[in-house]
N, C-alpha and C positions, 0 to 999 in steps of 0.2 A: 212884525217885531219878533214873534215866536219863530218865524221861519229863519230870520237872521241868527237868532240864538241857537237854533238847531244846527244851522250850517257851521257856526263857530265851534260848537261842541264836536261836530263830526271831524272838522279839521284838526282840533286838538287831539282827538282820539287817534287819528291817522299819524300825527307827529309822534305821539307817545309810543304807538306800536312800532314805528320805524326805529326809534331810539332804542327800545327794549329788545327788539328781535334782531336788529342789524340788517333788516331788509331795506331795500331801496324804496324811496317814496313811490316810484313808478310801479314797483312790484306790489306794494300794499294797495295802491290805487287800482291796479288791475284786478287784484283779488276781490276788492270791494265791488268792482263792476262785473265780477264773474269771468274775467279774462285770464285763462291759465294756459301754459304751454304743456303739451303732452310729451313726456320723455319715454321713448321706446327702448326697452331693455333687450339686450341681445339674448336670444334663446338658443343660439347655436351650441350644439353639444361639442365638448372638447374632442380633438382628434385623438383617436386611440392608436397607439403604436402596435402594429401587427408583428407578432413574433411567431416563427414556425415552431411547432411542437416537436420536441425530440422524441423519436419513436425507436426504441431499441429493437423492435421487431423488423424495422426497415433494414435493408442490406447496408452494412457498413462498408466504406471504401476499402479496397484491398490494394496495398502498395506493391506495384510491380517493379518500381525503382525506389529504393529507400536510402536513408542517410546512415552513415556509419564512419568510423575511423576519425582521422585528424588531417587537417590541411593547414598549410602555413603560407602566409603572404607577407611581403615586405610592406612596411608602413607607407601609406600614400600611394601604393601601387594599384593597378586595376586588377581586382580579384577575379578569379574564374567563378562563374555562377555555380551555386549549389542547385541541384536539380532532383526532383522526385517525379513520380508518376503513379497515380492511383486510379482505379477503375471500379465501376459497378455494372451489374448485368440486369438491373431492373428498370432501365430506361431513365434513371435519374441523372442529374447533372452534378459533376464533381467540381467543387470550388476549394480554394486553398487560403490559409492564413498562416504566415510565417511568424515565428517567435524567436526571441533572443534571450538567453539566460546566462547568469553568472555562475550557475551551478550545473554540474553534469547530470541533469535530469530533464525529461521532456514534459514538465509541468511547472506552472507558476512563473513562466517567463513573460516577458513584455511583448505584446503584439507589435509587429513592425508595420508602421503606417504605409499603405500603398503596396505592400508586398503580398499580393493575392494571386500570384501566378504559380505555375509549376516550378519556376526557377527564381532564385533570389541571389543577388550579388552582395556578399558580405561587406560591411563598412571597414575600411582600412585606415581611417583617420587617426586612430590612437593605438599605441602598443597595448598588448594584453591578450588574454585568452577568454573566449566566449563560447557558448554552446547554442547551436541553432537546431530548431526542429519545426515541423509544420503540421497543422491540423487540416485534414481533408474532410470535406462535408459532402454527403450525398443529399442533394436537394430533390425531393420527389413530392409533387403536389404541395401541400401545406405542411409537410413533415420533413424532418431531417434526421440523419444519423451521422456520427462522426468517428474518425479514426485518427490516431496520433502516430506520426512517423518515429523512426529512430532518431538518434542524436549524432551530430557531427561536431567535433571540436575544431574551432577556428582560432589559430594563433597569428597575431600580428606582431612582427618582430622588426628590429632594425634591418635596413637593407643589406648591410655588410659591415666588415671591420678590417682594420689594417693588420697585415701579417708580415713577418720577416722571414726570408729564405735565402740562405747563402749570402747574406749581406745586402740583399735587395729588398726594397719595400714592395709589397703586393697588396691588392685589395680583394679580399675573399667575400663572395656573396653569401647570403643566408642559406642558399642551397648547397654550399660547399665549393662551388666553382669559383674561378678567378677571372677578373677582367683581363682580357688579352686583346692586343691589336685594336685598341679603342680609346677614345676620350671618355672621361667620366667626371661628372659633377658630384663632388662630395663635400657636404657641410659648407656649401656656398663657394667652393673653390673648384677650379678645373684642373684635371690631371690627364696625363696620357700614359698609356701602358704599351709595351712592345709585345711581340708575338709570344714571348715567354711569360708574360704577365708582370714583367718588371716595370716599376715606375721609372719614367725617363726624366732627365733634366738637361739643361743646356739648349742649344739651337736644334729645332726639329723642323724638317721640311715635309709638307704634306704632298700627296699625289698630284694636286693641282698646281704645285710650284710655290705655294704660299709658305712663308717662314714665320715661326713662332719661337718664343723663348720661354723656357720653363725654369723657374728659380731652383736653387739647390734643394729646397724642400719639396720640389715637385709642382708647386703652384704656377699657373700661367701668369706671366708678367703682362701688365697692362699699363697704358699711359705713362711710359717711362722711356729711358734710353739705355741700351745695352751695347757695349762695344762700338759706340758711336752711331748706332742705328736707332732711329726713332721707332717706337712701338705704339700702335693706336689703342683705343679703348676696347677693341675687340681682340686684342692680343696679336694682331697681325702686323708684321713689319714690311712695308712696301720698300723701304730703303734697303733692307737686307736682301730682299728679292732682286732688286735692281742691281745691287752690287754683285750678287752671285751670278746673275745673268750676264753681266758685263765680263766678269772673270771667266765664266764658262765660254763666252764668245771669243775672248782673247786666247784662252787655252786652245780652243778649236782652231783658231786661225794659225796659231803657232804650230799645231800638229799638222795642219794642212800644208803649211810652208815647209816643214821638215819632210813631210811625205813627198812633196814635189821636188825638193832638193835631192832626196835619196833616189827618186826615180830618174832625175837628170844625171846624177852621178853614175847610176847603173847603165844608163844609155851611153854616156860618154865612155865608160869602161868597155862596153861591148863594141863601140865603134873603133876604139884604139886597138882592140884585139884583132880586128879584121885585117 
């Protein structure tokens, strides 16, 4: 009887402990029986970031090719790389990090991600003026010393602008030159310029015999009909080319016939004179 009462009391105690502590019944039961799980805590030390010590007694890189002056590129064009060269004589290795600044100073600029070679191609995506410089680092054992280059001003400008000369429209590039003897896409439209740089209009035949029509404002006509000739979405008119070829063949045939008639007349005249 006492044994049953003791068992009942033990069960009540276990239930009370479970409710008050929030532990599971199995967990409390395991503790009563001495069954516990061992938790192994990680004792691994955190990884330390190794940094090289700056030692001003170490030879600083000397720039044999430095940055200076100003360069200009057209927006969205392929810029010419900016290039430096630095060297040391103590057996160290020279590395580079390029920077871009909005002020004319070689400090406080933003590091350019991935630009860690001796050359850097300026970004031409947006108009504006920026200043580029590079920091060269002499890496020797676990020490480094640095040197900062000069500054180069980089201007990104519109590709060109329209100009008028003697009543003719011309397109002047940012470097002062004019587009000549060439086609040119400008603001989403296609134009053509002659050997003098004058914008052309009307029918234009290319060297391969293809015909195109340029509107009075100089833009290339597409998907339309001019003078009864259909023009495709590439601006080319096969109908015009065929008509011109037929006219040329007819003119040549007429010229050949006239030449033959003239030759026959000359022969007849010579026979009559004999």
